[in-house]
C-alpha positions as CSV (number, residue, x, y, z in Angstrom):
1,M,-27.9,47.2,-11.3
2,K,-31.3,48.4,-12.5
3,M,-34.2,46.0,-12.3
4,D,-37.8,46.0,-13.6
5,L,-39.7,44.6,-10.6
6,S,-42.5,43.4,-12.9
7,C,-40.2,41.1,-14.8
8,P,-41.0,37.4,-14.3
9,I,-37.3,36.3,-14.7
10,E,-34.5,37.2,-12.3
11,L,-30.8,36.6,-12.5
12,H,-29.6,34.4,-9.6
13,G,-26.0,34.2,-10.5
14,Y,-23.4,33.2,-13.1
15,A,-20.0,31.6,-13.4
16,L,-17.5,32.8,-16.0
17,S,-14.9,30.7,-17.8
18,F,-12.3,31.9,-20.3
19,S,-10.7,30.6,-23.4
20,G,-8.5,32.0,-26.2
21,S,-11.5,33.1,-28.2
22,G,-13.6,34.7,-25.6
23,V,-15.5,34.3,-22.3
24,Q,-18.4,31.9,-21.5
25,A,-21.0,32.3,-18.9
26,S,-23.2,29.6,-17.2
27,V,-26.1,31.7,-16.0
28,R,-28.6,30.7,-13.3
29,L,-32.1,32.2,-13.8
30,Y,-35.3,32.0,-11.9
31,N,-38.9,31.9,-13.2
32,L,-40.9,34.0,-10.6
33,S,-44.2,33.2,-12.2
34,N,-46.3,30.1,-12.0
35,R,-46.4,29.8,-15.8
36,R,-43.9,27.8,-17.9
37,I,-41.6,30.1,-19.9
38,A,-41.1,29.3,-23.6
39,S,-38.6,32.0,-24.6
40,F,-37.4,35.4,-23.8
41,E,-35.4,38.3,-25.3
42,A,-32.8,40.2,-23.4
43,V,-29.6,42.2,-23.7
44,A,-26.4,40.8,-22.2
45,K,-24.1,43.5,-20.9
46,W,-20.5,42.3,-20.6
47,R,-18.1,44.5,-18.6
48,S,-14.4,44.4,-18.0
49,S,-13.3,46.2,-14.9
50,A,-9.6,46.0,-15.9
51,A,-10.1,47.5,-19.3
52,G,-12.9,49.8,-18.2
53,R,-15.0,48.7,-21.3
54,S,-18.4,47.1,-21.8
55,V,-20.3,45.7,-24.7
56,A,-24.0,45.0,-25.1
57,A,-25.3,42.0,-27.1
58,P,-29.0,41.4,-27.7
59,F,-30.1,37.8,-27.8
60,C,-33.1,35.5,-27.8
61,A,-33.3,32.3,-25.7
62,E,-35.8,29.8,-27.2
63,R,-37.3,26.4,-26.4
64,L,-36.7,26.8,-22.7
65,R,-39.7,25.0,-21.1
66,A,-38.7,26.6,-17.8
67,G,-41.2,25.5,-15.1
68,G,-43.0,27.9,-12.9
69,A,-41.4,29.0,-9.6
70,S,-38.1,27.2,-10.4
71,E,-34.6,27.8,-11.4
72,F,-33.2,27.2,-14.9
73,T,-29.8,27.7,-16.6
74,L,-28.5,29.3,-19.8
75,S,-25.2,29.4,-21.5
76,L,-23.9,32.7,-23.1
77,S,-20.6,33.7,-24.6
78,T,-18.9,36.6,-26.3
79,A,-15.7,37.1,-28.3
80,R,-16.1,40.9,-28.4
81,L,-14.7,41.4,-24.9
82,P,-12.7,38.3,-23.9
83,E,-11.5,39.8,-20.7
84,A,-15.0,40.5,-19.4
85,D,-15.4,39.8,-15.7
86,Q,-19.0,41.0,-15.1
87,L,-22.3,40.2,-16.7
88,E,-25.7,41.9,-16.4
89,L,-28.9,40.9,-18.2
90,V,-31.7,43.3,-19.2
91,F,-34.9,41.4,-20.1
92,T,-37.1,43.0,-22.8
93,S,-39.8,40.4,-23.3
94,V,-40.9,37.0,-22.0
95,R,-43.2,34.5,-23.8
96,F,-45.1,31.8,-22.0
97,E,-46.1,28.3,-23.2
98,D,-49.8,28.7,-22.3
99,G,-50.3,31.3,-25.0
100,G,-51.3,34.0,-22.5
101,P,-50.2,37.6,-22.6
102,D,-46.4,38.1,-23.0
103,W,-44.5,40.2,-20.6
104,R,-42.8,43.3,-22.1
105,A,-40.5,45.7,-20.4
106,G,-41.4,49.3,-19.8
107,H,-44.5,48.9,-17.7
108,G,-43.1,48.0,-14.3
109,Q,-41.2,49.9,-11.5
110,I,-37.5,50.3,-12.3
111,V,-35.2,50.3,-9.3
112,E,-31.5,50.3,-8.6
113,V,-30.6,47.1,-6.8
114,A,-27.4,46.5,-4.9
115,P,-26.2,43.1,-3.6
116,P,-27.5,42.4,0.0
117,A,-25.1,43.2,2.8
118,P,-23.2,40.0,3.9
119,I,-23.6,38.9,7.5
120,P,-21.2,36.7,9.6
121,S,-21.8,32.9,9.3
122,D,-22.8,32.5,13.0
123,E,-25.3,35.3,12.7
124,L,-26.6,33.8,9.4
125,G,-27.2,30.5,11.1
126,R,-29.3,32.2,13.7
127,L,-31.2,34.1,11.0
128,R,-31.9,30.9,9.2
129,S,-33.1,29.2,12.4
130,A,-35.6,32.0,12.8
131,A,-36.6,32.8,9.2
132,G,-35.9,29.7,7.1
133,R,-33.1,27.9,5.3
134,D,-33.2,30.2,2.2
135,A,-32.6,33.4,4.2
136,I,-29.4,35.2,3.2
137,C,-29.7,38.7,4.6
138,Y,-31.6,40.9,7.0
139,P,-34.7,42.7,5.6
140,Q,-34.5,46.3,4.6
141,Q,-37.0,48.9,3.3
142,D,-37.1,52.4,1.9
143,A,-39.8,54.6,0.5
144,D,-40.2,52.6,-2.7
145,T,-39.0,49.0,-2.0
146,W,-38.5,46.4,0.6
147,R,-35.9,43.6,0.6
148,C,-36.9,40.2,1.8
149,V,-34.7,37.9,3.9
150,C,-34.3,35.7,0.8
151,G,-32.6,38.7,-0.9
152,R,-35.3,39.7,-3.3
153,V,-36.2,43.3,-3.7
154,N,-40.0,44.0,-4.0
155,A,-42.1,47.0,-4.6
156,Q,-43.4,48.7,-1.4
157,T,-46.9,47.9,-2.5
158,D,-46.3,44.2,-2.8
159,G,-47.7,42.3,0.2
160,V,-45.7,39.1,-0.4
161,C,-42.2,38.5,-1.8
162,A,-42.1,37.7,-5.5
163,R,-39.5,35.0,-5.0
164,C,-40.2,33.1,-1.8
165,R,-43.8,34.2,-1.2
166,R,-43.1,35.3,2.4
167,D,-45.6,37.7,3.9
168,R,-44.1,41.3,3.9
169,S,-44.8,42.0,7.6
170,S,-43.4,38.6,8.6
171,A,-40.2,39.0,6.5
172,L,-39.6,42.5,7.8
173,G,-39.9,41.3,11.4
174,H,-36.7,39.3,11.2
175,T,-34.5,42.3,12.3
176,P,-31.1,41.8,13.8
177,E,-32.5,42.7,17.2
178,S,-35.4,40.2,17.0
179,V,-33.1,37.4,15.8
180,R,-30.6,38.0,18.6
181,A,-33.4,38.1,21.1
182,D,-34.7,34.8,19.8
183,A,-31.3,33.2,20.0
184,S,-31.0,34.2,23.7
185,Q,-34.2,32.3,24.6
186,P,-33.9,28.6,25.4
187,T,-35.1,26.2,22.7
188,G,-37.9,23.7,23.3
189,D,-35.3,20.9,23.9
190,E,-33.4,23.1,26.3
191,A,-36.6,24.0,28.3
192,I,-37.5,20.3,28.5
193,A,-34.0,19.4,29.7
194,E,-34.2,22.0,32.4
195,L,-37.6,20.7,33.6
196,Q,-36.2,17.2,33.7
197,N,-33.1,18.3,35.7
198,R,-35.4,20.2,38.2
199,F,-37.5,17.1,38.6
200,F,-34.5,14.9,39.3
201,R,-33.1,17.3,41.8
202,Q,-36.3,17.5,43.7
203,R,-36.7,13.7,43.7
204,A,-33.1,13.3,45.0
205,R,-33.8,15.7,47.9
206,L,-37.0,13.8,48.7
207,L,-35.1,10.5,48.7
208,R,-32.4,11.8,51.0
209,R,-35.0,13.1,53.4
210,T,-36.9,9.8,53.4
211,V,-33.7,7.8,54.0
212,A,-32.7,10.1,56.9
213,M,-36.0,9.7,58.5
214,A,-35.9,5.9,58.1
215,V,-32.4,5.9,59.7
216,V,-33.7,7.9,62.7
217,A,-36.7,5.6,63.1
218,L,-34.5,2.5,63.0
219,A,-32.3,3.9,65.6
220,L,-35.2,4.7,67.9
221,T,-36.5,1.2,67.4
222,V,-33.2,-0.3,68.3
223,L,-33.0,1.8,71.5
224,L,-36.5,0.8,72.5
225,V,-35.8,-2.8,72.0
226,L,-32.7,-2.6,74.2
227,G,-34.9,-0.9,76.8
228,G,-32.8,2.2,77.4
229,A,-34.4,4.7,75.1
230,P,-36.4,7.6,76.4
231,A,-39.7,8.5,74.7
232,V,-39.0,10.6,71.6
233,D,-41.4,13.1,70.0
234,P,-42.1,12.0,66.3
235,D,-42.2,15.6,65.2
236,A,-38.9,16.3,66.8
237,A,-37.4,13.3,64.9
238,A,-38.8,14.6,61.6
239,S,-37.3,18.0,62.3
240,A,-33.9,16.4,63.1
241,A,-34.0,14.5,59.8
242,S,-34.7,17.7,57.9
243,V,-31.7,19.4,59.6
244,E,-29.5,16.4,58.8
245,T,-30.4,16.4,55.1
246,G,-29.8,20.2,54.7
247,S,-33.4,20.7,53.3
């Protein structure tokens, strides 16, 4: 799919439903700008993979009041290709509510955009732990563009992602190697738990040593009281206690 990277609207997805008279689409769009969108003009390209046919239908969407940096929905339909199973939107102009300059196609960088490569669910979980909950893919880049972890393709000259506003260098740093390396490191909770276990083990050894020395001292005292005990070197007693406790 070809995309004008300067366009302030992007297609997030759609769901198709079918009836006897045609096909309907519930389309999810995203306003990339901070300005409220009033209307836009576009061309809906319906395709049927089974029939090998496509039709193009220009349309205008008005009274949208689509807030900045937010998702909005649109309903489309066609009876010209009732078996259509794919939809592409080519935006030609966008008008904003603030009365500022409209956006018009033809002035931005046009690139061919493919869907991001899927990754296994367990690896996706690790990626989201490192990069954020909206991450859906590993970053990529070529001579002209870079793809953010959120899935958005940006111009190579863009320092931040047009969709999620991640810094370019930060987004590109979430490579498979770095994510796997992060996953192999203990988390903060795991590190704290290990320190606690080490403390308890040391305290248990100290307690066993203290009890053993107390037992030796008690035995010596009993022998002295009974009058038959030879004099015992305290250092030797402490050494014996250490041997007994295995420390």
